Steps between C-alpha positions, in 0.01 A plus 500: 500500500378740770664841519617427854660170390676674210635767733619237747665303218695806383603571859610139552695499173670828586583378851633164381698650212651765724607244763648256247684775312635635828618151601678443168635856486679443834716226348510575122422872450697559176383180331136566591510856362678384183236233439215748544662750263539239228137400558400858410703491179352172378153641565543794259754392237279234329242770417771722353613204288142426388445862401819496294388175339167657398696787346718248308183345354355835393830624355549169316157534339573864412843416354338244266249759389758776449795274410747637762700374802334702777435173690871453576515760779200367703625147432844587642340663805278195549797262486700718741219522754431125464862429589472729802174331608660155466796613711279658764282185519811285545645725772163520676473120507862474612457740792158357591644147518798623699265674744284188521802282587627745759154532656478122537832492685457822700151409618615159617782659703270770639228252594734246663670778694163627623359160599821393673499827698149455641454427869425141596147579611401602147539136398278382783227743397237332280425809290866570429568134424211500251627825349851359450360177358285687246787728401794257491454363149354806331663822613776499235310420184205717597727796571674440167157488334404834655816659357416359156142624538619846601720511190209386283264744669739788436565388143131453420403829664754691289392307191136589566593867537700482176214332313260754645712781358486324160132403491309762701533792251312306227356183651436566868167316488675179390728518803198547727333199337804277562527609864128455569516145362773418753296602808311167531832314478653715775201434726511126435875465558477697823224272627701189409805625688292582806329157500835324446649671804196441720502131409877468556470665841216269599717198408836624636517266800389203292764587236769522768395156623533370144852646469599334829370160385682545169824561690437202728445273199834605348716504816691186588460548877122486458495239225671238715207500743238564231606198293530276804149593618360475148356848549615650170155468341338666802725806473501496120118495484479777758736722297326410173162597647639837611658582162202370300260711706716811456545446125129439443408806703735718293376354169136549599566872538641504144224281354228734621667790316550333158182634332570857615861478384390383154257792481783741580712348220216551252450863613870579443492338154187696400665825615804430279271421206318834542834686508615321183173588323539871586862513378426315173208737435733799551750353253219455246398862552860616449534625858787260579805385307589130497800573721294689757237225487762241602631736769160573651378143481818355655469766774132415558581130514769580755250698707310179558820302575652779708184556700463126554864488615442799725193338655679165540794670673257692717315180590825311552633757747163492676535124526862513614408769753314245705811281517757780519309629802607183685862553398475863608357396840796268556753765401330743740486260795663645808665299774332524842831429674708817517872504563658695781830686485702355785817311401668305782875538540555126545294190441512282810215298657256759635248510783154436350182601684136455398308752712120489525468381140152474349461376143244364256546443130360765261131458412445253784331541838683240710801617698802268497663690788357731766734678737770243430837530675826315444867577557785319322844567640809550278640163396214304656382170350120509489260236368135581431248217502123475490206366305415625152351848521670578831683797345852358455548596134318830551749590772784438254326711233480791742868465586586490127279808451279329244229667708498768768296461819181700540605611845795452727859496378788271421825634647848406376766623742234733653423658162173441313557256213319748271782750550761268348576533131336188360803386299717528811251318722511211253877483547424379852294208369554158350166333431401154385132456417325164480408611145864536398624590153668248272702671228526208258623743232808592707812305588560345842739784585246764397226327699708554813654842447168650390436555871789748497605561138729787599748238626633224273703239684517131407657427839201661668258309272659165587498586873127582478430172316684303768305665783176418316607135455481555122868466408503119512286472187573830322875430492421206271351727235715471186509875446543579866370842609433584134236224477162628388217395730280338237537228240322744272825701496728194484554490875377307803148452637514521883224334702275728704689415818831574326360828379409593856858438610629721218260774612616463862856548367385840372415597857845399620663683208320826581632516862247759614468595871143363515423155359130424450400146402137413422459117485862470379530119485150383408632287209827385657572164663555481875877430480566800275270713712703419810825593322358826365361614834816403676673748266226759548509485881867433555646718226257786528775745600268683741251590227132537589317185392122485453354163399138424411428130482252223570780247554610486862830341405576833332412729790581300816858632525402867475583721798136608519189343351194722462160333472245710312126443502245737343752784485607476865805357672364211703829349618871564468819345629751229417391159372535342843322786677203475263475125542481548877214752454301218337310756288447552127863438410526178701173371357608571141848358557366177650253457213778542243733268693223240522453522122870428445488204741200351322678532167 
């Protein structure tokens, strides 16, 4: 191992250990300190016990020779210390296991809290998505492993110091021999760790693809289509190829190192044999008693084991460092969207103005909007239509502050949206995405009130279900509002269209001043759609309504329809006004109407 690599390894280990210890210390300071203290005790006490045992042997031999009971005192001391060592070992294991269990739970809470607090744009960033994917399944057990390795490193370091104090005065050259014989093993293990990580990194995207296929082959929503299309073997073979290639690549790294590893084993065995020869020769010359011989030899044998343990812990932390670094990056992610401080006195439909907005997504060159302007009056019903890529969803993302514009400003009641405290701005909004959430692990009631969990009202839940045309089938559920939303939990299994109605009920339940609906009825039949939008338009209670949709039956009753194309407003007006213009809207509407007539 090059000197520079060794130095970097020590720096990496120190950095990783410091960060992990700091992370654990924040949540379990007393337990962490207690565990480390007990680790120190179990590093020293076994040597004290072994020294007392060697004295018991020598005194026993002497008592036979001189026919006395001088062995009783060292024997009593040995038994007493052995009991203490046994107790300390038990307590150390007890506290270490307790710490391990707490770490598992605390890390999960910390990680979930961090991920759920990240801005939306982090999840649309490829690098961050890869980072989360690589970290998701490993951060807990690898952090736990680092704590165990730190404990072992501390224990082995203290043990080595203790053994050094014992051996160096008389047999320093044997200690040097044992350490020198470990150098090739250190070098080899370091190289293996480095190659493992480089190979894993080179295969990370392929591995992620394999995980996704594995999930698809075990998820009922995918399996229905997969089995129907007879495409199981296609996906199965694709996943098998990925995992076989990864496994073979990892094993090849190990296979190439087998001969060198065997050589290292032989070197360590020869070193022990030399030490044994020296000690036996000293006994024969009368330089060592039998008791001291057992003490020195057991200590020398432990040097090899301790040093091997020290090296393995060192290597293990080096290996975990490469993975912990990903966890550390996630925990240190900062949100690009900053919250303002303004808190409005009341939450009523505001005046919304997009002024000279220019925006392109991070790490891209194509602008979605350039000098874009739009005003939405308080309580206005606005529908946004346009072809895919016109900027409809991006406009909503800017209003939701998933992203901030590069230039220009979004004003809410003449105040920049950035000046609002983010949590208070969200109180203005009720949003339904076309990629809506289905909480199959919650009850029907919880699926509705999750949009505003601070208020629990069955009357309000039922009212929301009725407005969403969902009450007619949900009232038949045997457990009523307590019905779980999956047969997996002994409940019901709504169809996708029924799910969409339940999600629309969330929007009604929230009763926010601004209602934003992105393709709200894509899976709902025409009759139900008409009922739902009758409730949306007629029972809107002067709320601001913003609808994004490809279905003209959804948008035709809006007070104003805005036609976007390539990030610009091409047309706007009522349904009838736009038909008279005979432009983009009229052309698209007539094509869709023709399609319905042909059907």
